N, C-alpha and C positions, 0 to 999 in steps of 0.2 A: 510035236516034230523032233527027230532025232537031231542030237546036237551036231553042228558042223565043225569038223576036226581040221585046224590050222596045223600045218606041218611045215618043218624047215629040213631039207632033205629026207631021211627017211624017219624023223623023229616027230612025234606029236607033241606039239608044245602049247596047246591050248584048245579048249571047246568053245565055241559060241553057241549059246543058248538063243534061239529066235523067237520061240513062243513058250516062255516059261509057266508053268503050272504052280502059280502063287497066289496067295490071298489079294483080293483087289486092294485092301488096304495098304499093300506092299508097292503100290504104283508097277504092275508088271510092266517089264521092259526087256529088250534084249540085252544079254551080260554075256562076258568072257569068265568062265570058271570051269574047272582050274587052270590056271596058267602055269606053267614049270620052266625052270632053268632047264639046261641043256643036259644036266645031270638027274634032274627028275624032281628037284625039291619044288614043292607046290608054295607059291608066292603070292594066292589070293584067299579070300575067306568068303563062305555064302552062308546067308542067312545067321549071323552070329546070335547069341542069344541077348548080348546088349544092345544090337539094333538089328534085328531081324530084316528089316528094309534094304540092308546094305548088301548087294548082289554082285560079288568078284568085282568086275571093271564094267562100270555103264556110264551112260550119259543120264543125268537126272538132275531135275531143278526142283526145289521146294514150292516155286509160286511162278506159275506161266499164266498170266492174264486169270489169276486167281484159283487156278487148278494146282492141286499137289501132285506132280510128278516125280516125287523123291520117295515117297511113302512114309507111313508113320504119322504120328499127329502133326498138325500144322500148327505154327507159331502164330498167334495173335496178341498183337501189342496189348499191354495191360491184363492180358490173362495168361501168358505163357502158352505152352503147349497144350492144344484143345484137339479131342477127336471130332472131325467135321466129315461129313459125305461129300468131300471134294476131291476124291482121288481120280486121277486119271490114268492113261496107259500109253505105252509108246509101241505101235501094232507095225509088224513088217508086212509090205505091200508086195513087192517083186523084187527078183533079182535081175541085176543086169550082169555081173560077172560071179562066177564061183568056180575056183580052182583050189587046189589043197594049200596056196601060199596067199591065196588074194581075193577079198570078196567086195562086191559092190552091191548096195541094195538101197531100195527107195522105203521110207518109213513114215507112218502119221502119227503126230503127238495130239493125243485127244483128252477133251477135257471129261468130267464126270457124268456128262449127257451125251457121249460119243461124238461130240462136235471137233472137227480138226481144229486146232491151234496153230500147228506148223508142220510143214512138209519137210522131209529130211532127206537128202542124199549121203550115204554113209560109206566109206570104204575102210576096210579092215586089212592090213597086210603083216606077213610074217617073214623076215629076211634074214639070211647069216651075217653075222659080225665078226670081226676077229677076237672078242670077248665073250661071245653067246650068239645071241640074237637081236632084233628090233621087231618091236610091236609098233605100227603105224595106223593110227585112227584119223580119219578125215571125215568132218562133217560140213555139210551146207545146210544151214536152216532157212528156210522161206516162210513168211507171213502169207498165206494164200487169201486172207480176208480183206474186209475193208475198214477194219480198226486195228492200232497201233497193238502189238502184244509186247508186254513188258516181262521180263525176267527178272524176278527178285529173290533175295536171300533172306532169312530170318534177321539179319543185321540190318539188312535195308527198311526191314518191316519194323525196325525199334528194339531187336533184342541185344544188338551189340555185341560186346566181350568177344570179337574176333570170329562171330557166327556167320561168316560171308559165303558158306558153302552153298553149292550148286553149279554144276556143270560136268567136265570129265571126273569121275571118282573110283578111286582104286583102294578098295579095302583090303589091306595086308593080312596076313596070316598072324597068328600069335607068334610074337617075335621077342627074343632075348638080346639083350646087348644091342639095341638098335642104336645107328649112329646116323645123324641127318645133318646135310650141309648143303647150303646154296651159297655159293661165292664164300665171303669171310664168315658167313652166318652159320652157327651150329645149334642155337636153342630153338625148341619149339614155338616160345614163344615171339622170337625175333622173325623166324621163317614165315609164320603165320602171316599172310597179310601182304608179303613183300613179293617183288616182282624180279628177282634176279632170273636170267635166262636159263639156269639149268639146277635142277635140285636132285640130289642122290640120297638114298636111303640102303643103309645096308645091316644086316642083322642074322640070327640065326633062328630058322623055323625048324619044325619037325623035318628030318631028312638031311639038313645041312646049311651050309652058310649061303646066302644069296646078296645081291647088290643089283638096285634098280637107279638108272638114270633118266628122269624126265625132262622132258623141254616141250614147249607148245604155247606158251604164254603170249597173248596178243591184245593189243590194244590196253583197256584197262583191267584185262585178267590179272588175278592174283594168285598166289600159292594158298591153299588151305591144307593145314597139316594138323593131324593128330598123333600122340605117341603116348600121353601119360594116361588119358580116360580110354582111348582105344587106338589102334594103330592103321592109319590112313592117311592117303596123299591125293589131293584134288587140285584142280585148275578151276577156279570160281570165275564165273562169268560177272557177278554181280556182288562184288565183295563190298564194296563201298556206297555205290549206286546202281539204280536199275540198268539192266541193257534193254533197249526198247528197239523193236523190231518194225519198221514202218509198213504198211498195207505193200504187199509185193517185194518187200525189201529181203534181202539175203545176207546173213553172217557167214563167215566160213573161219574153221579153225582145223589145225593139224595138230595132234599130239605125236610123241615120239618116246618110246621107253625102250632103253635097253637093258635086256634081262642077262643076268651074269650070275656064275658061280662064285666069282672073286670077291672077295672085299673090297671097297672103293678106298683107297688112300685118301685120309682128311688131314 
Protein backbone atom coordinates (compact mmCIF):
# COMPACT_ATOMS: atom_id res chain seq x y z
CA UNK A 1 0.00 0.00 0.00
CA UNK A 2 1.28 3.47 -0.89
CA UNK A 3 2.22 5.51 2.21
CA UNK A 4 -0.33 8.06 3.38
CA UNK A 5 1.13 11.56 3.27
CA UNK A 6 0.37 13.93 6.14
CA UNK A 7 0.42 17.62 5.30
CA UNK A 8 0.42 20.91 7.15
CA UNK A 9 -0.79 23.45 4.65
CA UNK A 10 1.03 22.68 1.40
CA UNK A 11 3.98 20.97 3.11
CA UNK A 12 4.32 17.18 3.31
CA UNK A 13 5.59 16.64 6.86
CA UNK A 14 5.27 12.86 7.31
CA UNK A 15 4.55 9.58 5.56
CA UNK A 16 2.47 6.90 7.28
CA UNK A 17 3.21 3.37 6.13
CA UNK A 18 0.21 1.16 6.87
CA UNK A 19 1.34 -2.21 5.49
CA UNK A 20 5.14 -2.36 5.74
CA UNK A 21 6.91 -4.98 3.65
CA UNK A 22 9.43 -6.02 6.29
CA UNK A 23 10.62 -9.38 7.61
CA UNK A 24 8.15 -11.00 10.06
CA UNK A 25 10.89 -11.06 12.73
CA UNK A 26 10.76 -7.25 12.77
CA UNK A 27 7.14 -7.33 14.02
CA UNK A 28 5.48 -5.57 11.05
CA UNK A 29 3.35 -2.64 12.14
CA UNK A 30 2.27 0.78 10.85
CA UNK A 31 4.94 3.44 11.22
CA UNK A 32 5.69 7.06 10.38
CA UNK A 33 8.84 7.73 8.33
CA UNK A 34 10.14 10.05 7.16
CA UNK A 35 8.96 12.79 9.48
CA UNK A 36 10.31 16.21 8.54
CA UNK A 37 10.63 19.63 10.08
CA UNK A 38 9.09 22.56 8.23
CA UNK A 39 12.49 23.18 6.60
CA UNK A 40 12.74 19.55 5.50
CA UNK A 41 15.15 18.02 8.03
CA UNK A 42 14.30 14.33 8.52
CA UNK A 43 13.91 13.55 12.24
CA UNK A 44 13.26 9.79 12.12
CA UNK A 45 15.26 6.71 11.16
CA UNK A 46 14.18 3.41 9.58
CA UNK A 47 15.74 -0.06 9.77
CA UNK A 48 19.00 1.19 11.32
CA UNK A 49 21.85 -1.30 11.24
CA UNK A 50 22.11 -1.46 15.04
CA UNK A 51 18.39 -2.29 15.59
CA UNK A 52 16.66 -3.10 12.32
CA UNK A 53 13.28 -3.50 14.06
CA UNK A 54 13.23 0.22 14.88
CA UNK A 55 10.67 1.54 12.39
CA UNK A 56 10.52 5.33 12.48
CA UNK A 57 7.74 6.25 14.90
CA UNK A 58 5.44 3.42 15.93
CA UNK A 59 3.59 1.74 18.77
CA UNK A 60 5.46 -1.45 19.69
CA UNK A 61 5.63 -3.66 22.80
CA UNK A 62 8.17 -6.47 23.41
CA UNK A 63 5.76 -8.72 25.31
CA UNK A 64 2.00 -8.69 24.74
CA UNK A 65 0.65 -11.78 26.49
CA UNK A 66 3.84 -13.56 25.42
CA UNK A 67 3.93 -12.26 21.84
CA UNK A 68 6.83 -10.12 20.61
CA UNK A 69 5.33 -7.02 18.97
CA UNK A 70 8.59 -5.09 19.14
CA UNK A 71 10.76 -7.13 16.78
CA UNK A 72 14.16 -8.73 17.05
CA UNK A 73 15.17 -11.17 19.73
CA UNK A 74 13.10 -11.74 22.88
CA UNK A 75 14.49 -11.22 26.37
CA UNK A 76 14.27 -14.40 28.49
CA UNK A 77 15.30 -14.13 32.13
CA UNK A 78 18.46 -16.10 32.78
CA UNK A 79 19.20 -16.52 29.07
CA UNK A 80 19.35 -12.97 27.75
CA UNK A 81 18.07 -12.15 24.27
CA UNK A 82 17.01 -15.26 22.39
CA UNK A 83 15.65 -15.81 18.89
CA UNK A 84 12.14 -17.22 19.31
CA UNK A 85 9.21 -17.86 16.92
CA UNK A 86 7.03 -15.46 18.91
CA UNK A 87 6.70 -12.45 16.62
CA UNK A 88 3.32 -10.91 16.02
CA UNK A 89 2.18 -8.02 13.89
CA UNK A 90 -0.14 -5.02 14.00
CA UNK A 91 -2.54 -4.97 11.04
CA UNK A 92 -4.64 -2.16 9.62
CA UNK A 93 -8.33 -3.12 9.45
CA UNK A 94 -10.28 -0.09 8.28
CA UNK A 95 -10.31 3.70 8.03
CA UNK A 96 -12.94 5.91 9.56
CA UNK A 97 -11.16 9.18 8.75
CA UNK A 98 -8.58 9.98 6.12
CA UNK A 99 -7.72 13.56 5.19
CA UNK A 100 -4.43 15.33 4.49
CA UNK A 101 -4.02 16.28 8.14
CA UNK A 102 -6.09 13.79 10.14
CA UNK A 103 -6.26 9.99 10.08
CA UNK A 104 -8.34 7.53 12.05
CA UNK A 105 -8.24 3.77 11.72
CA UNK A 106 -8.82 0.47 13.46
CA UNK A 107 -6.05 -2.09 13.90
CA UNK A 108 -5.58 -5.61 15.26
CA UNK A 109 -2.61 -6.58 17.42
CA UNK A 110 -2.00 -10.21 16.50
CA UNK A 111 0.08 -12.97 18.02
CA UNK A 112 2.40 -15.35 16.15
CA UNK A 113 -0.50 -17.66 15.24
CA UNK A 114 -2.73 -14.86 13.92
CA UNK A 115 -4.85 -14.61 17.06
CA UNK A 116 -6.09 -11.13 17.94
CA UNK A 117 -4.67 -10.00 21.27
CA UNK A 118 -5.84 -6.38 21.22
CA UNK A 119 -8.02 -4.18 19.02
CA UNK A 120 -6.87 -0.60 18.57
CA UNK A 121 -8.51 2.64 17.48
CA UNK A 122 -5.78 5.09 16.48
CA UNK A 123 -5.81 8.72 15.38
CA UNK A 124 -2.90 10.57 13.77
CA UNK A 125 -3.00 14.34 13.29
CA UNK A 126 -0.68 17.04 11.97
CA UNK A 127 -1.37 20.67 12.92
CA UNK A 128 0.53 23.92 12.51
CA UNK A 129 2.05 25.61 15.56
CA UNK A 130 3.87 28.89 16.07
CA UNK A 131 7.22 27.06 16.16
CA UNK A 132 6.66 24.44 13.49
CA UNK A 133 4.01 21.72 13.62
CA UNK A 134 2.53 19.22 16.06
CA UNK A 135 2.12 15.47 15.59
CA UNK A 136 -0.61 13.99 17.79
CA UNK A 137 -1.19 10.25 18.07
CA UNK A 138 -4.14 8.94 20.07
CA UNK A 139 -4.66 5.27 20.85
CA UNK A 140 -7.37 3.18 22.48
CA UNK A 141 -6.32 -0.42 23.12
CA UNK A 142 -9.12 -2.86 23.95
CA UNK A 143 -8.83 -6.46 25.08
CA UNK A 144 -11.46 -8.42 23.11
CA UNK A 145 -10.73 -11.76 24.80
CA UNK A 146 -11.79 -13.59 27.94
CA UNK A 147 -8.37 -13.52 29.62
CA UNK A 148 -6.35 -10.54 30.84
CA UNK A 149 -3.60 -9.29 28.52
CA UNK A 150 -0.38 -8.13 30.18
CA UNK A 151 2.03 -5.73 28.48
CA UNK A 152 5.59 -6.26 29.70
CA UNK A 153 9.08 -4.88 29.06
CA UNK A 154 12.46 -6.63 29.36
CA UNK A 155 12.93 -4.76 32.64
CA UNK A 156 9.71 -6.25 34.03
CA UNK A 157 10.80 -9.66 32.75
CA UNK A 158 14.02 -9.52 34.72
CA UNK A 159 16.58 -7.60 32.71
CA UNK A 160 16.62 -4.40 34.73
CA UNK A 161 19.23 -1.82 33.63
CA UNK A 162 16.49 0.67 32.75
CA UNK A 163 15.28 -1.51 29.83
CA UNK A 164 11.63 -0.65 30.39
CA UNK A 165 10.91 0.03 26.75
CA UNK A 166 7.69 -0.67 24.89
CA UNK A 167 4.84 1.65 23.94
CA UNK A 168 5.21 4.82 21.87
CA UNK A 169 8.69 4.81 20.32
CA UNK A 170 10.52 7.38 18.17
CA UNK A 171 13.81 6.33 16.60
CA UNK A 172 15.75 9.53 16.02
CA UNK A 173 18.12 10.05 13.09
CA UNK A 174 21.90 10.00 13.60
CA UNK A 175 22.34 13.16 15.67
CA UNK A 176 25.34 15.25 16.63
CA UNK A 177 25.42 17.47 19.71
CA UNK A 178 22.16 16.08 21.17
CA UNK A 179 20.65 17.93 24.12
CA UNK A 180 18.07 16.28 26.39
CA UNK A 181 15.90 18.05 28.92
CA UNK A 182 13.06 16.91 31.18
CA UNK A 183 12.30 19.50 33.83
CA UNK A 184 15.60 19.96 35.71
CA UNK A 185 17.02 16.69 34.35
CA UNK A 186 19.63 16.79 31.59
CA UNK A 187 21.35 13.41 31.66
CA UNK A 188 20.15 10.28 29.86
CA UNK A 189 20.52 8.20 33.00
CA UNK A 190 18.40 10.65 35.03
CA UNK A 191 15.68 11.06 32.40
CA UNK A 192 15.29 7.37 31.58
CA UNK A 193 12.52 6.08 33.82
CA UNK A 194 11.45 9.54 34.96
CA UNK A 195 7.94 10.97 34.77
CA UNK A 196 8.34 14.68 34.04
CA UNK A 197 5.36 15.76 31.92
CA UNK A 198 7.48 17.10 29.06
CA UNK A 199 10.74 16.03 27.44
CA UNK A 200 12.76 17.85 24.80
CA UNK A 201 15.55 16.74 22.52
CA UNK A 202 17.47 18.86 20.05
CA UNK A 203 20.48 18.33 17.87
CA UNK A 204 21.86 18.36 14.35
CA UNK A 205 20.89 15.75 11.77
CA UNK A 206 21.65 15.59 8.07
CA UNK A 207 19.98 18.68 6.70
CA UNK A 208 20.02 20.92 9.75
CA UNK A 209 19.07 21.58 13.33
CA UNK A 210 15.92 20.16 14.82
CA UNK A 211 14.06 20.15 18.12
CA UNK A 212 11.31 17.87 19.36
CA UNK A 213 9.09 18.41 22.40
CA UNK A 214 7.33 15.28 23.66
CA UNK A 215 4.40 14.90 26.05
CA UNK A 216 1.83 12.23 26.81
CA UNK A 217 2.74 10.29 29.95
CA UNK A 218 -0.25 8.85 31.81
CA UNK A 219 -0.63 6.81 35.00
CA UNK A 220 2.52 4.70 35.52
CA UNK A 221 4.09 5.52 32.12
CA UNK A 222 7.73 6.57 32.11
CA UNK A 223 10.18 8.05 29.64
CA UNK A 224 12.49 5.67 27.86
CA UNK A 225 15.50 7.44 26.34
CA UNK A 226 18.73 6.42 24.69
CA UNK A 227 21.49 8.62 23.30
CA UNK A 228 24.84 6.92 23.98
CA UNK A 229 23.95 3.54 22.43
CA UNK A 230 21.53 4.88 19.80
CA UNK A 231 19.25 7.95 19.65
CA UNK A 232 15.62 7.35 20.62
CA UNK A 233 12.77 8.61 22.80
CA UNK A 234 9.81 6.58 23.95
CA UNK A 235 6.92 6.52 26.38
CA UNK A 236 7.00 3.15 28.15
CA UNK A 237 3.82 1.35 29.21
CA UNK A 238 5.54 -1.06 31.60
CA UNK A 239 8.79 0.47 32.79
CA UNK A 240 8.60 -1.02 36.30
CA UNK A 241 5.51 -3.27 36.39
CA UNK A 242 3.19 -4.95 33.89
CA UNK A 243 0.31 -3.00 32.41
CA UNK A 244 -2.64 -5.39 32.53
CA UNK A 245 -5.73 -4.91 30.38
CA UNK A 246 -8.70 -6.83 31.75
CA UNK A 247 -11.17 -8.66 29.49
CA UNK A 248 -13.25 -6.04 27.63
CA UNK A 249 -11.01 -3.38 29.22
CA UNK A 250 -9.57 -0.39 27.36
CA UNK A 251 -6.57 1.85 27.95
CA UNK A 252 -6.20 5.23 26.29
CA UNK A 253 -3.17 7.39 25.58
CA UNK A 254 -2.49 10.59 23.62
CA UNK A 255 1.04 11.50 22.55
CA UNK A 256 2.04 14.94 21.32
CA UNK A 257 5.30 15.96 19.66
CA UNK A 258 6.08 19.50 18.49
CA UNK A 259 8.49 19.31 15.55
CA UNK A 260 10.65 22.41 15.08
CA UNK A 261 13.73 23.65 13.27
CA UNK A 262 14.65 25.73 16.30
CA UNK A 263 17.01 24.65 19.03
CA UNK A 264 15.18 24.47 22.36
CA UNK A 265 16.84 26.58 25.06
CA UNK A 266 18.02 24.50 28.04
